[in-house]
C-alpha positions in Angstrom: 102.9 60.0 107.7 99.2 59.9 108.4 97.3 56.8 109.6 94.5 56.4 107.1 91.2 54.9 108.4 88.1 54.0 106.5 84.7 53.9 108.3 82.8 51.3 106.4 79.4 49.7 106.5 77.2 49.2 103.4 74.1 49.4 105.5 72.9 53.0 106.1 71.7 54.5 109.4 74.3 52.8 111.6 76.1 56.1 112.7 78.9 55.9 110.2 79.0 59.6 109.3 78.4 60.7 112.9 81.3 58.5 113.9 83.6 59.8 111.2 83.0 63.4 112.2 83.2 62.8 116.0 86.1 60.4 115.9 88.0 63.0 113.9 87.0 65.8 116.3 87.9 63.6 119.3 91.4 63.0 117.8 91.7 66.8 117.5 90.7 67.2 121.1 93.7 64.9 121.9 96.1 67.1 120.0 96.1 65.3 116.6 95.9 66.9 113.1 93.0 65.3 111.3 91.7 65.3 107.7 88.2 64.1 107.2 87.3 62.8 103.7 83.6 62.9 102.6 83.5 60.1 100.1 79.7 59.8 100.1 77.8 61.5 97.2 75.1 62.4 99.7 77.7 64.7 101.3 76.2 64.3 104.8 79.5 64.8 106.5 80.1 68.1 104.7 76.5 69.2 105.4 76.7 68.2 109.1 79.6 70.5 109.6 77.9 73.4 107.7 80.5 73.6 105.0 79.3 75.5 101.9 79.7 74.0 98.5 83.3 74.2 97.5 84.7 74.9 94.0 86.9 71.8 94.4 85.4 68.7 96.0 86.6 65.1 96.2 84.9 64.6 92.8 87.1 67.1 91.0 90.2 65.5 92.6 89.2 61.9 91.7 88.5 62.9 88.1 92.0 64.4 87.9 90.9 68.0 87.6 92.7 69.1 90.8 94.7 68.1 93.8 92.9 67.7 97.1 91.7 71.0 98.5 91.1 70.7 102.3 88.6 73.0 103.9 89.5 74.2 107.5 86.4 73.3 109.6 88.3 74.4 112.7 91.9 74.3 113.9 93.6 71.0 113.1 90.3 69.6 111.6 90.3 69.8 107.8 87.7 68.4 105.4 87.7 67.2 101.8 84.1 67.9 100.9 81.8 66.0 98.6 78.9 66.7 96.3 76.2 64.9 94.4 78.5 64.9 91.3 80.5 62.1 93.0 77.6 59.7 92.2 78.6 59.6 88.6 82.3 59.0 89.3 82.1 55.2 89.2 80.6 55.2 85.7 83.0 57.9 84.4 86.1 56.0 85.7 85.0 52.6 84.4 87.7 52.5 81.7 90.4 54.4 83.7 93.6 52.5 84.2 94.5 52.0 87.8 91.2 53.4 88.9 91.4 51.5 92.3 94.5 53.6 93.3 93.3 57.1 92.5 92.6 58.0 96.2 95.9 56.5 97.3 97.8 58.7 94.9 95.9 61.8 96.0 96.7 61.2 99.6 100.4 61.0 98.8 100.4 64.8 98.4 98.9 65.5 101.9 99.6 62.7 104.3 102.6 64.4 105.8 100.4 67.2 106.9 98.2 65.1 109.2 98.3 62.5 111.9 95.1 60.8 110.8 93.0 60.7 107.7 89.4 59.5 108.3 87.4 58.4 105.3 83.6 58.4 105.5 82.8 55.7 102.9 79.5 55.6 100.9 76.9 52.9 101.9 78.0 50.6 99.1 80.8 48.3 98.1 81.6 49.9 94.7 84.6 51.7 93.2 84.6 54.6 95.7 84.7 52.2 98.7 87.4 50.1 96.9 89.5 53.3 96.6 89.1 54.0 100.3 90.2 50.5 101.2 93.1 50.5 98.8 94.4 53.7 100.4 93.8 52.8 104.1 95.7 50.8 106.6 92.7 50.4 109.0 89.0 49.8 108.7 86.5 50.6 111.5 83.0 49.1 111.2 80.3 51.0 112.9 77.4 48.7 113.9 74.1 49.9 115.2 73.0 47.6 118.1 70.0 46.4 116.3 69.4 42.9 114.8 69.3 44.0 111.1 72.6 45.8 111.5 74.3 42.4 111.8 73.2 41.3 108.4 75.9 41.5 105.7 78.9 41.4 108.1 80.3 38.4 106.4 80.2 40.3 103.1 82.1 43.2 104.6 84.8 40.9 105.9 85.0 39.1 102.6 85.5 42.4 100.7 88.2 43.5 103.1 90.0 40.2 102.8 90.0 40.3 99.0 91.4 43.9 99.0 94.1 42.9 101.5 95.0 39.9 99.3 95.0 41.6 95.9 95.5 45.3 96.4 96.6 46.4 99.9 98.5 44.0 102.1 98.5 46.5 105.0 94.8 46.7 105.3 93.1 45.2 108.4 90.0 45.7 110.6 91.2 47.7 113.6 87.9 47.9 115.4 84.1 47.4 115.4 82.2 50.2 117.0 78.8 49.6 118.6 76.6 52.6 118.2 73.2 53.8 119.4 73.5 51.6 122.5 71.1 51.7 125.4 72.0 49.3 128.2 68.3 49.2 129.4 67.3 47.4 126.2 67.7 43.7 126.2 68.0 43.7 122.4 70.9 46.1 122.5 72.7 44.0 125.0 72.1 40.8 123.0 73.3 42.3 119.8 76.5 43.6 121.5 77.1 40.0 122.9 76.7 38.7 119.3 79.1 41.2 117.9 81.6 40.3 120.6 81.3 36.6 119.8 81.8 37.3 116.1 84.6 39.9 116.3 86.2 39.2 119.7 88.8 41.7 120.8 88.1 43.9 117.7 85.0 45.2 119.5 85.8 48.6 121.0 85.8 48.8 124.7 83.6 51.9 124.4 80.0 51.7 123.2 78.5 54.9 121.7 75.4 55.4 123.8 72.1 56.6 122.3 72.4 60.3 123.0 70.1 63.1 121.7 73.1 65.6 121.5 74.6 63.4 118.7 71.4 63.9 116.7 71.2 67.6 117.4 74.8 68.5 116.6 74.5 68.2 112.8 71.5 70.6 112.9 73.7 73.1 114.6 76.4 72.4 112.0 78.9 71.3 114.7 80.7 68.3 115.9 79.7 66.9 119.3 82.6 68.6 121.1 81.6 72.1 119.8 77.9 71.4 120.5 77.9 69.7 123.9 81.3 68.9 125.3 79.9 67.4 128.5 77.3 65.1 126.8 77.6 61.4 126.8 78.2 61.5 123.1 81.3 63.6 123.6 82.5 61.4 126.4 82.1 58.3 124.3 83.7 59.6 121.2 86.7 61.0 123.1 87.1 57.5 124.7 86.9 55.9 121.2 89.6 58.3 119.9 91.9 57.3 122.8 91.3 53.7 121.9 92.1 54.4 118.2 95.4 56.0 119.2 96.2 53.0 121.4 95.3 50.5 118.8 97.4 52.4 116.2 100.4 52.3 118.4 99.7 48.9 119.8 97.7 46.7 117.4 94.9 44.7 118.9 96.2 41.3 117.9 99.4 41.9 120.0 97.7 42.4 123.3 95.0 40.7 125.5 91.6 42.2 125.7 90.7 43.8 129.0 87.4 43.1 130.8 84.5 45.0 129.3 83.0 47.8 131.4 79.5 48.3 130.0 78.3 51.9 130.3 75.0 52.6 131.9 72.4 54.9 130.5 
C-alpha cells in the first residue's frame, strides 16, 4: 500500500510544485514507484514535466466521469495530470455527499501499484486541499526562507489538526522543508532558525539550496535528475527523498534529532 503525502502551503511561490516533482523523482532514483498527483488547477506540475493535455485528468476523475488515468512521465514515475477545468470542481461538488472523501476513494484503486503517492496541493485551503488531507497520512510543508513565508503557519497547522480530529486520524505533519536557501544571507539563516524553533525536529535536515538548475529544469520539461543530476538541486532533493523514506519507516517523534549540518553555498 502506498504512502500518501500532501505537499501543502497556501502561500504561492515557496517551491511547492518544484518540491513535489523532485521529491517524487528523487524517490524514483532510490528505487521507489511513485505517482504524482497534480491537484492544482494551474497545472504547473503537469506543464513542468512537458505532459500534453490528457483526455482524462484529475478533474474528470473527481467529477466521477472516470477512474484515475496515470500518465507515464518516465519509468516508475507516473502523473495524474490537471487542467484549468479543476478550478470549477469545488462549486460543482458543493452539494455532493461525501465530497471530502472523493480522492481517498479514487486512490483505493491504484495505491497497490505505488510505493509513494505525492500530491501537489493548490495554494488554498478549500475542498481540493481538504480531499488531499483526508486521503493522506503525511503532510510536508515547503517554506521559502523569507520572512513573509512564515505568515499563516498557524492556520496551516490548525487546518491539519481539524482534519486529523474530524476526518483522518492518521494524518500528521511529517516534515517542514526549507527551500530557496542561501547560507550567505543573514535573513535566510534567521528564518531557518525561526522555523526550527517553531517546528523543532520536524524541520528536514536537508535545506533546498537556491539553485539555478531548479528554475531551468521546468523550461526543459524535465525533473532535476534528468536535467542536471550533478547540480546542488539534485543532491538536495535526493537527500530529502532519503529522509522521507527514513521518516516513513521511523516516524520523527520516535527518534532524537541529530545535529544540523548546514549546507554551504
